[in-house]
C-alpha angles and dihedrals in degrees: 000000000000120000115264090248096045125105116291124233094269091047091049092050094049091047091051099038097033126182106271129173095254091056093063122091097274090051091046091051088051092051091049090047092056088043093053092051091049096046092049101039130171089031091091092064093060105030098148099039110031132070116208118243113355138352096240120082092005089065091048093051091046087058092047091051090049093046093047095042090048093053094045087051092051092047091050087053093054101263102135093181085076085077097050098053100032096105097037094074124188098257126087092027125227094015113110124231091026094160094055090065083086140010115309093213091205092153092054090046092053089047094054098033098114090054092049094048093048097044112010084212106144092190092054090048092048094050095048090050091046092053092042090062089063093048100042094042089055093044091049093052093043091058093045097050093040088055091049097046108021086227114118098186092053088046089055090057093047088053087053090053093053096040093047097038108154089228089069092067095069090049099050088115093051108072091178092060093044087054096083094118093111095064098072090039089054090051092046094050093044089053093049088052091055091046098046104022088223114148092213088072094052091051086052091050092049092046093052090048092051090047091053091047091053092043101058133010093208091058094045085065098034103041109037093071089049091053090048088050089051090052091048089050092051090048090051095048098041106055093178089061092063095095133124090251093057095044090049093050090047091052093051090049091050092049090048094053089045092049090051096044101043098070087059094049103046095067089057088052087049092052091045088058091049107046116317104099127190116288113262111256088231089057091048091051091051090059095044127104123260120216087249090053084083088064095046118094125196107262091238093060111114106229107016101029095097095030108046102051101129099148115357113199139137111300089359104115100108105137101139098201129260102258098054089050095051091047092049090048089052090054091049093041088050094054090047095051094046093046091049093047090049089055095044096095094062116114120234135192118253094254088051092053089051096047100040098072088044091054092043092053091047091056092052095046094049090043086054092050091051091052093047091053092046096052101032103029094239144005125239122166136159119230116179092336092311116119113221116197133183116175106142113090094189091057092047093053091051092052091047089053091049090049093050092048090049091052094051093043095055099034123065087186091058090049092050094043088050092052091047094048097048094064092058125101091228094058091045090054089043092053093048088047089056094051092046091055094047092049094047086064090071130211093339137022116244134173117202086343093305114126116243104161118018096199116037130179093267089063089062093051088048091057099036110032120071112237099020093092086060093061119090103187119060087165089076086077076086088088091058085050090054091046093053095043093051093050089047091046087056092053092043092051090049092051092048094045090059091058105041128081096230107039093165092059090049095051091047091052091049089051093049090049093051088052096047099042092051097046125112101154138174087064115206117245129210092357119178124200111200113240127181129350098316139097116261112255123240115288090216105099098189106026104201090003094293140090114268108283094242089068092051086057093051089049087063094053120101115286091246094056117129116208135201120194119207127244098052121190098035111121092214098047095040094052089046090056092050093049094051090047082081086073099049104021092211124145114265134201088206122081146165126197148126086288139016130227118234092243088062092050090050091049090053090049096049095045091051086063097046091116095054101027103028095157093054091052092049091048092054092052088049095052089051091052097240112179100174136029127199115206115200099201091183089067095064127086130207095015096297090137086072090062091051096050091046090053093051093048095047087052091059097261116151123218104233098174147007121207111176106290093346120088128190120211131191113220114218110210 
């Protein structure tokens, strides 16, 4: 035991960890930059010509960034027509609002605008944004946890937990989901506003929230309520902030965020009215988390990828890592312990003293039953020849609620402890964590595919909240789970560092675990996955350092040219066509996105029958106004390209260029 006049826990931590230059924001940013390069290796060796992970959604997002950045650049240079045709992108011609079939990524486009203007290299822009999500996510969490704890070294580790969250591995091909860096920044700036009452922090919080809204449609729906709850929490725990001036500033900030966000929401509503219906509930359920998803790691993850594979499924790799969970538990456990100790001095009547431990044990037992049902699908044990079963999650949850109410009712200490705990940052993040986990499970709760609860809270949101029925993947609440766990891990690490003899060693070990549990390098580059009945395209995006020659020829066509690339309907070849349209900017019948217009589906169907109904296929192209056709002969197997070429020539098309296995035809109408 230390001497009474020796240094206390906070002083010992400060002396051991210190405040050195590299633990400031600039040093933290440098750490996260090095971490990003390591986690994504060998991307740094092919920055301008290779895409990390696969050539599906990343190519689509590269095109979206290029399209958005080009239009922002045109607008800034005085070309107001950039506003009128922004949403009516050049893919899926002649379908309107083609950009709104996926994310618009305007925030990312603004972020990388100088690079796009200087290079017009969509791969370079995409890779810079991809890496920036690691760096800015880490930095945002660092700033938030440093503000919560006053401990910069612990904050660096919390930033590593968020930047290296294992959930990110399964989202490496979804830049919009990785772009969650504005969430901790918005919370940090909001907290600084309530601490200092300086309007500049509220402006920063509003800007970060708007940037998050314009980065990912999922987080526009998922995070805005969380941010509102955080503001309400700050008002509840800061009585002096409840003034007309603060309320007025908050209202102005909310109006500003809404004004920035709405123009990027209304086109999606217009598209919904035209032909993009609500996602079927069965489709939403298929992309929801299973309870066992939280015991399922991505197969590429270093340590757990071959161990934690409880229930592999699409969007189901939600295992958060061991270290972050233990540290988060330490944070919540520390609050519970301190709150209970703080209420220990209260006097109770004799009947309360007798009932309190009974109620407490009852809560523990029922909570254990709830967890057993959640993770096993049901509980069945034999006690003295009596079979005890518990299979209904709904019944168990009701019993848990009753047990908690009973405990609070009979125990003044429990009531006082709860009131004390509810005003702590750890409990706030813990509650949001619990809500995020529940909502990630989607419209129903399942364990290993077995139904536990037919109607879950997400189903109520699906029915009642506008926009929720347009989202396909509730499992993406996993990023909010990572956000809360990382903040809690920072709080827990801070608590532990105050009570151990060697806090520096503890912090270093936590940092190492964050890196190792979030690593999946080497990351594959330019990976194709064969889809359909066609050959896989070349994985070399820029052969010889240039775009394929056929697209240079298309760029020389008149600005009103309309191009169809064959084959149509192959994911690999369609997304390739979309990507290379950044080089020629001509309108395309082809397209690839988060949804598909009816015109495109009709095109795929009619071209699939061009050998048996050639005239119908020609008529479709004519109605669409097609002026040129590209035939990728290397895509076809078993000589089917010959049939396509013959169909074109018999319809009066003229071959205008041959570029290896790519051929360009002019269509005469």
